[in-house]
C-alpha positions in Angstrom: 40.3 19.7 -5.7 38.0 18.6 -2.9 37.3 15.1 -1.6 33.7 15.2 -2.9 33.0 12.9 -5.7 31.9 14.2 -9.1 28.2 14.8 -9.0 28.1 13.6 -12.7 29.5 10.3 -11.7 27.0 9.9 -8.8 24.0 10.8 -11.0 25.0 8.4 -13.8 24.8 5.4 -11.4 21.7 6.3 -9.5 18.3 6.0 -11.2 14.9 4.7 -10.2 15.8 1.2 -11.2 18.8 1.2 -8.9 16.7 2.7 -6.1 14.2 -0.1 -6.4 16.9 -2.7 -6.5 18.6 -1.4 -3.3 15.3 -1.1 -1.4 14.2 -4.6 -2.4 17.4 -6.1 -1.2 17.2 -4.1 2.1 13.6 -5.2 2.7 14.0 -8.9 1.8 17.5 -9.4 3.1 18.6 -11.3 0.1 19.8 -10.6 -3.4 18.1 -13.8 -4.6 14.7 -13.0 -3.1 14.9 -9.4 -4.3 15.8 -10.5 -7.8 12.8 -12.9 -7.9 10.5 -10.1 -6.5 11.6 -7.6 -9.2 11.7 -10.1 -12.1 15.5 -9.8 -12.6 18.2 -12.4 -12.7 20.4 -12.3 -9.5 23.4 -11.3 -11.5 21.5 -8.3 -13.1 20.4 -7.2 -9.7 23.9 -7.5 -8.2 25.2 -5.4 -11.1 22.6 -2.6 -10.5 23.6 -2.5 -6.8 27.3 -2.6 -7.5 26.9 0.3 -10.0 25.1 2.2 -7.3 27.8 1.6 -4.8 30.5 2.5 -7.3 28.8 5.8 -8.1 28.2 6.5 -4.4 31.7 5.6 -3.3 30.6 3.6 -0.3 29.3 0.1 0.2 25.6 -0.1 0.9 25.4 -3.7 2.2 27.4 -6.0 4.4 27.5 -9.3 2.4 28.1 -12.3 4.7 28.2 -14.8 1.8 26.5 -18.1 1.6 22.9 -18.1 2.9 23.5 -15.3 5.4 21.2 -12.3 5.3 22.7 -9.2 3.9 22.5 -6.1 6.1 22.6 -2.4 5.4 25.8 -0.4 6.2 25.5 3.0 7.9 25.7 4.6 4.4 23.1 2.1 3.2 20.6 3.1 5.9 21.0 6.8 4.8 20.6 5.8 1.2 17.4 3.8 1.7 15.8 6.6 3.6 16.4 9.0 0.7 15.6 6.4 -1.9 12.1 5.8 -0.3 11.5 9.5 -0.3 12.6 9.8 -3.9 10.4 7.0 -5.1 7.5 8.4 -3.1 8.0 11.8 -4.8 8.0 10.2 -8.2 4.8 8.2 -7.5 3.2 11.3 -6.1 4.3 13.3 -9.2 2.7 10.8 -11.5 -0.5 10.7 -9.4 -0.7 14.5 -9.3 -0.1 14.7 -13.1 -2.9 12.2 -13.7 -5.2 13.9 -11.3 -4.6 17.3 -13.0 -4.9 15.9 -16.5 -7.9 13.6 -16.0 -9.6 15.7 -13.3 -12.1 13.6 -11.5 -11.3 10.2 -13.1 -8.3 9.3 -10.9 -8.7 6.1 -8.9 -7.9 5.5 -5.2 -7.6 1.9 -4.0 -8.4 1.1 -0.4 -7.9 -2.2 1.4 -10.8 -2.9 3.8 -12.1 -5.4 6.3 -15.8 -6.1 6.0 -16.5 -3.9 9.0 -14.5 -1.0 7.6 -16.3 -1.3 4.3 -19.7 -1.4 5.8 -19.4 0.9 8.8 -16.7 3.5 8.1 -16.3 4.0 4.3 -20.0 4.8 3.3 -20.2 7.9 5.5 -16.6 8.8 4.7 -17.2 8.6 1.0 -20.4 10.7 1.2 -18.2 13.5 2.7 -15.4 12.9 0.2 -17.7 13.0 -2.8 -18.6 16.6 -2.0 -15.0 17.6 -2.8 -14.2 15.0 -5.4 -17.6 14.0 -6.9 -16.3 12.0 -9.9 -13.3 10.3 -8.5 -13.4 6.5 -8.4 -12.6 4.7 -5.2 -12.1 0.9 -5.2 -12.6 -1.1 -2.0 -10.8 -4.4 -1.9 -11.0 -6.9 1.0 -7.7 -7.6 2.7 -6.9 -10.3 5.3 -3.9 -9.1 7.4 -1.0 -6.7 7.7 1.3 -8.9 5.6 -1.1 -8.8 2.7 -1.3 -5.1 3.0 2.5 -4.8 3.0 2.8 -6.9 -0.1 0.0 -4.9 -1.8 1.8 -1.6 -1.0 5.1 -2.9 -2.3 3.5 -3.9 -5.6 1.5 -0.7 -5.9 -1.9 -2.5 -5.7 -3.3 -0.4 -2.9 -3.0 3.2 -1.8 -4.5 2.8 1.7 -5.6 -0.1 3.9 -7.4 -0.7 7.2 -5.7 -3.1 9.6 -6.3 -4.1 13.2 -3.7 -3.3 15.9 -0.8 -2.9 13.4 2.8 -3.3 14.6 5.2 -0.4 14.0 6.8 -0.8 10.6 9.5 1.1 8.8 7.7 0.8 5.5 4.1 1.5 6.5 2.6 4.5 8.3 -0.3 3.6 10.5 -2.7 6.1 12.0 -5.2 4.9 14.6 -8.7 5.6 13.6 -10.8 4.2 16.4 -10.9 1.7 19.2 -13.2 -1.3 18.4 -13.6 -3.3 21.6 -14.9 -6.9 21.6 -18.5 -7.3 22.6 -20.9 -10.3 22.8 -23.5 -10.6 20.1 -26.6 -12.6 21.1 -30.3 -12.8 20.7 -32.5 -10.5 22.8 -34.2 -13.5 24.3 -31.1 -15.3 25.4 -30.0 -16.0 29.0 -26.9 -13.9 28.5 -29.0 -10.9 27.4 -30.8 -11.0 30.7 -27.6 -10.8 32.8 -26.5 -7.6 34.4 -23.2 -6.8 32.6 -21.8 -10.3 32.3 -18.1 -11.0 31.7 -16.6 -13.0 28.9 -16.6 -16.0 31.2 -20.4 -16.2 30.6 -19.5 -17.8 27.2 -17.7 -20.7 28.9 -19.2 -23.9 27.6 -21.7 -22.2 25.3 -22.1 -22.5 21.6 -20.2 -19.8 19.7 -20.3 -18.7 16.0 -16.8 -17.5 15.0 -14.7 -16.2 12.2 -12.4 -18.6 10.5 -8.9 -18.7 11.8 -7.4 -17.2 8.6 -8.3 -13.9 10.4 -5.5 -13.1 12.8 -7.9 -11.2 15.1 -9.9 -14.4 15.6 -6.8 -16.4 16.5 -5.9 -13.7 19.0 -9.4 -13.7 20.4 -9.4 -17.4 21.0 -6.0 -17.3 22.6 -7.1 -14.5 24.9 -10.2 -16.5 26.0 -8.1 -19.6 26.5 -5.6 -17.8 28.7 -8.6 -16.9 31.0 -9.8 -20.5 31.0 -12.8 -19.7 28.9 -13.7 -22.5 26.5 -16.8 -21.9 24.4 -17.9 -24.6 21.8 -17.2 -23.2 18.4 -20.0 -24.7 16.3 -19.8 -22.7 13.1 -17.1 -20.6 11.4 -17.5 -18.1 8.6 -15.7 -15.4 6.7 -18.8 -13.4 6.1 -20.1 -10.8 8.6 -23.7 -11.1 7.4 -23.7 -14.9 7.7 -22.2 -14.7 11.2 -25.0 -12.4 12.4 -27.7 -14.5 10.7 -26.4 -17.6 12.4 -26.6 -15.9 15.8 -30.1 -14.5 14.9 -31.2 -18.1 14.2 -30.2 -19.1 17.7 -27.3 -21.3 16.6 -24.9 -19.7 19.0 -23.5 -16.4 20.4 -20.5 -14.5 18.9 -17.7 -12.2 19.9 -17.3 -9.4 17.3 -16.2 -5.8 17.3 -18.5 -3.2 18.7 -18.5 -1.3 15.4 -20.1 -4.2 13.6 -22.4 -5.1 16.4 -23.9 -1.6 16.9 -25.9 -1.9 13.7 -27.0 -5.5 13.8 -28.7 -6.9 10.7 -31.6 -8.5 12.5 -34.0 -7.0 15.1 -33.7 -10.1 17.2 -30.1 -9.3 17.9 -28.5 -7.3 20.6 -25.0 -6.8 21.9 -23.4 -6.6 25.3 -20.3 -4.8 26.4 -18.8 -7.2 29.0 -17.6 -5.8 32.3 -14.0 -7.1 31.7 -11.5 -6.1 29.0 -10.4 -8.5 26.4 -7.4 -7.7 24.2 -7.2 -4.3 22.4 -8.7 -3.8 19.0 -7.4 -0.7 17.3 -8.5 0.0 13.7 -5.8 1.9 11.9 -5.5 3.4 8.4 -2.2 2.5 6.8 -0.4 3.9 3.8 3.2 3.6 2.5 5.7 5.5 4.6 7.4 8.5 3.0 5.0 8.5 0.0 3.8 12.0 -0.9 0.0 12.3 -0.9 -2.1 13.8 -3.7 -4.8 16.3 -2.9 -7.4 13.6 -3.4 -5.6 11.2 -1.0 -5.4 13.8 1.7 -9.1 14.6 1.3 -10.0 10.9 1.7 -7.9 10.5 4.8 -9.5 13.5 6.3 -13.0 12.2 5.6 -12.2 8.8 7.1 -10.8 10.4 10.3 -13.9 12.6 10.6 -16.5 9.9 10.1 -14.7 7.3 12.2 -14.8 9.8 15.2 -18.6 10.2 14.9 
C-alpha cells in the first residue's frame, strides 16, 4: 500500500464545476463574492470547494474567518495553475469541435479601442480572410483593462486590445506597437509653424480631449500637470471622429496617439511629434492566459502582429 490517494477518489471530487469554483474564490478572495459571480449560494460553493479539498487530501485555501480575504495554500497555487490549464483545454476543445463541424461559421470576438478598430483591424482582417474567408469576427469597443478582465472571465471576448497593460496572472498581453503621443492641430495654426515644439507649447491653449472615463486620458492629463503644462480643455468627447472634426474646425488642439493622427480625417489637419517624450503608450493584444488557441485564433493573432508592424 502506498501513501498515494486513490485516483478514483480524487477524480470523483474534481470536475469542471469544482475547478470554476476554486478559481473564482482564488481570483476574488472571498467565498461570498465568488458565489455571487457564479450564481450559487455561498453554502453550495463552500460545499464544492470542500469536496475538492477532501478528494485532493490537502487544503486549498487559508480561511481567516470573518471578513478577511481567503488565500491560496501552496497546494492551492499548484491546483489553480492546473485548473486554469484544464479549463482552457476544455474551452479550446469545444472551439475546435465547433470550428471543425461548422467550418467557416465560427465567431471570434475582439475587444477594441476606436484606434485599433480603425487603424489595425481592417488590414489584419484582409490578411486573415485569405485563410478563413467565411469566419465571423465581431469587434466590440472596450474601455479599460478591468472591463477586458471581466469579459474574459465571463467568456464574452476571445481577444482584446489594451494600452500599457500591467502584468496579470490571468491575462496574457503581447505588445503590438508603440503609439506615442503627438499634437494634432490645423496646418495653419501657430504650433504647426514651430520647429519641433515640445508639449509645453500647449500651455494655456485650448485643447479638445477625450472624456476622463478613458484611463489613458487621465494619465495624459496627470503627465502634463507634473510638467506644469496647463492647457484649457474646452471640449471632451468619446468619439475619435468628433475629436478630429472639432480640431479641424479650429476649436482647439488635441493630444492623441500617433496611430490615429497619421490618417487624419480632414485635409486641414496635421500632427506634430514633439521633441520631448510624454508617458509610454504601448498597444497590446490580450487573451486569457493558459487558454489553448484554435487554428483560427492563431491565424488572427499572426495577422494582427504582421499588420501592426507595417
